[in-house]
Every structure is written in C-alpha cells, then in structure tokens.
C-alpha positions in Angstrom: 0.0 0.0 -0.1 2.9 2.6 0.8 4.4 2.0 -2.6 1.4 2.5 -4.4 0.8 5.8 -2.4 4.5 6.9 -2.9 3.7 6.2 -6.8 0.5 8.5 -6.8 2.4 11.3 -4.9 5.3 11.1 -7.7 2.6 11.2 -10.5 0.8 14.2 -8.6 4.2 16.1 -8.7 4.9 15.2 -12.3 1.5 16.7 -13.5 2.0 19.9 -11.2 5.4 20.3 -12.9 3.9 20.1 -16.2 1.2 22.4 -15.5 3.8 24.7 -14.2 5.3 24.7 -17.4 2.2 26.3 -19.2 2.4 29.9 -19.5 -0.7 32.1 -17.8 -2.0 29.2 -15.7 -2.6 29.8 -12.2 -3.7 27.4 -9.5 -6.0 28.3 -6.6 -7.1 25.3 -4.4 -8.9 23.1 -6.7 -9.0 25.4 -9.8 -6.8 26.0 -12.5 -7.5 29.5 -14.4 -6.5 31.2 -17.5 -7.7 34.4 -18.9 -7.3 35.2 -22.4 -7.7 38.3 -24.6 -10.1 37.3 -27.6 -12.1 39.1 -29.8 -15.8 37.6 -30.0 -15.4 35.5 -33.0 -11.8 34.1 -31.6 -13.9 33.3 -28.5 -16.7 31.4 -30.0 -14.0 29.4 -32.0 -11.8 28.6 -28.9 -15.1 27.6 -27.0 -16.1 25.4 -29.6 -12.9 23.5 -29.8 -12.7 23.1 -26.1 -16.1 21.7 -26.0 -15.1 18.8 -28.3 -11.8 18.2 -26.6 -13.3 18.4 -23.0 -15.9 15.7 -24.1 -13.2 13.5 -25.3 -11.1 14.0 -22.0 -14.3 13.7 -20.0 -13.3 17.1 -18.0 -15.7 20.0 -17.5 -14.0 23.3 -18.0 -15.9 26.5 -17.4 -15.4 28.9 -20.2 -17.0 32.5 -19.8 -16.8 35.8 -21.8 -16.3 38.9 -19.5 -15.1 42.4 -20.2 -13.5 41.5 -23.5 -11.8 38.5 -22.1 -12.1 34.7 -22.2 -11.9 33.1 -18.7 -11.3 29.3 -18.4 -11.3 27.6 -15.3 -10.7 23.9 -14.9 -11.5 22.2 -11.7 -10.3 18.9 -9.8 -12.9 16.9 -8.0 -13.0 17.3 -4.4 -11.6 14.2 -3.3 -9.1 13.9 -6.1 -5.5 15.4 -6.9 -4.5 16.7 -10.3 -5.3 14.4 -12.9 -3.8 14.0 -16.6 -7.0 15.1 -17.8 -6.8 18.5 -16.5 -3.1 18.9 -17.3 -3.7 17.4 -20.9 -6.8 20.0 -21.1 -4.8 22.8 -20.2 -2.2 22.2 -22.8 -4.6 21.5 -25.6 -6.4 25.0 -24.7 -2.9 26.7 -25.0 -2.4 25.1 -28.6 -5.8 25.9 -29.6 -5.3 29.6 -28.5 -2.3 29.7 -30.4 -3.7 28.3 -33.6 -7.0 30.7 -33.3 -4.6 33.8 -32.3 -1.8 33.0 -34.9 0.9 33.2 -32.2 3.9 31.2 -31.5 
C-alpha cells in the first residue's frame, strides 16, 4: 500500500510540474485558471474547440466571456488530486489559443 501511495504522489508532482510549464495558468485550490484576450469570433472558435476536446477527455471546463476576455477554469474533483485530464486539457487549450490567434 505504501509503495502505491508513493507512486501517486510522484504522479501528482509530475503533473504539477507539467502544469507549471504552461504560461498564464494559475492554481487556486482545486481550480486552474487562465484569462485570454480574444475578440468575439475568436472566443466562439475557442469555446467550440474546448467543448470537443473536453468531451473526449471527460473534463468539464468553465469557459466565460467577461469584459473582452475569455476566462477558463478547470476544476479537480473534491476528493481527487490533479489528474492527467486537467493538465492535458490546459495544454490543449494553449495549443488551440495559439492556433486561433496565430501566435507562436
């Protein structure tokens, strides 16, 4: 049992390290947040792409439009540590954002 727990801790550390490499994401408790400056059409395109990927990864991001910005929030379940799904979703959002805005 102890070795199994150690493996989970190592996985969580690895995932936290991976998330920390993604620019602009901040962690607040169970939430991971990112705010992007997008126009209305870019927001719509990103939101649609996020929905497709989120369904495939079985994660439930909250995507909102507020004051000319797109706000994205990912949440881990109350009884769970950071999962590969949230980190993968954050990385995919970054790739989608770059594709939509034409940034590197």
